[in-house]
N, C-alpha and C positions, 0 to 999 in steps of 0.2 A: 360706427364701423360695422359694416354688414359682412357676415361670414357666409360663404357659399354653402348651400345645403348639401352638396356632394362631400364637402370637407367634413361636415358634421357626421354624415353617414360613415365615412372612413374612420373617424375617431371612435365612434360607437362600435364598429366591427372590431377594431384593434383592442378595445377594452373587453369585449366579449371573449375574444381569443385568449387574452391574458388571463381572464378569470377561469376559462376552461383549462388552461395549462396548469394553473395553481391547483385546481381541483384534481386533475390527473396526477400531479406529483404527490398530493396528499394521499390519493388512493393507492399509488405504488408504494409509498412508505408504510402504509398499513398492511397491505397484502404481502410484502416481501419480508416482513418480520417473522412469519411462520416458515419453518424449514420445509422445503419441498422434498418429496421422496425422490431418491436417485433413479434416473431412468436407465442407467447402464448398470448391469450386475458387476459386483466387485470380484467375482470368481466365475470360472466357466460353468455353464449349466449343462450338465451331462444328460444325454438322451436317456430316456427310460423305456422299458419294455411296455408296449401298450397293454392295458389291462386285459386279462383273459388269454394272453399269448404266452406260451412257454418257450423259452429259448433252447431248452434241452428237449430233444425228441422224447416222447413218452416211453418208447421201447429201448432207449439207450441205457446201458449199464456201464458206467465208467470203471475200468479195471482198478484204478487207484482207490475208488470207493470200496470196492470189494476187498482190496488189500488193507483197508483201514486208513489210507492216506488220500485225501481229496486232491485231485489235480486242480491247479489254479494258476492264475497270473497274479503276481504281487507287484503292485505299482511302486517302483523305487523312486522315480521322480518324474516331473512334468505334468502331473494331473493332481493339483492340490485337492484335498478332501476325499480322494478316492484311494482306498487301501488295497483291495484285491478283488478279483473276479473269478468265478468258477469257469473252468474250461467247458464250453457247451457241447462238446461232441468230438468226433474223430476227424471231421472234415468241415472247416468253416473258414470264413474270411474275417480279416481284421481290417477295419477302416475307420473313417472319421465319424460316420453316422450309422446307427443301427438300421439294418435293412434286411429283414428275413427273406424277402423275395429275391434278393441278390446273394443270399447266404452270408451276409455280413452280420455275424452274431456277437462280435466283440467290437464295441465302439470306443475309440480313443479320440475324444473331441478336442483336438489341438490343431492349430493352423498348418503345421508342417506334415500332418497326416493326410494321405490321399483318401479319396472316397473308397477305393478298393486298394488297400495298401499292401497286404500280404495274405497268404493262404497258409493255414495250419492243417497238416494231415498227420494222422496217427494210425498205427497198426497195433491193436490191442494184443493180438496173438504173439507178435514178435517183440512187443515192448519198444517199438521204434517210433520216433516222432520227427516230423520234418517241417521246415518253414521255408516258404518261397516268397521272395519279393516279386510283386506283380508290376514291375516297371513304375514304381512310385516316384513322385517328383523329388523327394528328399532322401529316399533310400531306407534300407534296413541294415543294421549292423549287429554283429554278435561278438561278445567279448570272449576272446581266446587268449590265454596266457597274458592276462592283464592289459590287453589292448583291444580296441574294437576293430573288427574287420568287416568291410562292407560286403553284403551278399550280392553276387551278380544277379541282375533281374532275370527271372524265369528259371533260375537254377535251384533245385532242391538242396537244402542244407539240413543235415541231421542235427537235432538239438537234444540235449540231455537234461536230466534233473538239475535244477539250480542254475541253468544257463541264464545269463543276463543279455537281453536284446534291447537295442535302441531303435525305436520306430521314429522316422523323421529326425528333426533336430533336437527335440526335448524329452520325448516320452521314453523312459527306460523301465523295463519290466523284468521280473525274474520268473522263469517258468518252474513250477513245482510239479514234476511228472513222476509216474510210477516206473522209473527206470534208473539206471546208475548215473552217477555224475560224470562229467567230461573227464575230470582228473582221474577217476577210478578206471575209466575205459582206456585212456591214453597212457596210463602208467605202464612202464615196461618191466 
């Protein structure tokens, strides 16, 4: 019985493919035993100030610092691992990414925060501070009498010491400012 040489070549090719597959499976079983590093971070990575760059202008003197109390934003919820941030001046933007060329000096890296979400303005002499939503996608709310009220875009809203503000859907902060609290001012 004579077997065609083409049939022999096909059998040899199939055996070589089978051997290569067995070697590949062996290689996979050896390499997959070692844990691979995770490619996705398990928490948000907050932007940092580039080295050599100061977020607070060198000639700025915060009135709260002079009075003994530092003005700051205390992160209440929405940004795990971040506790508080100093207020970097009297006029700055709040957004998703730090951008000093656009005056965004407070970065809240969360999906519902717009690139240019809100603007903070303060008047040291009067001890008055204002927050303006800059037509952000998910809005800015301020807590008044135990409920959050949405700020109308483009309209300045006065904020007081210990006011709680929600930026976007998840980030809630408390402003610690050198002024009276809302309840002390609105008490009759």
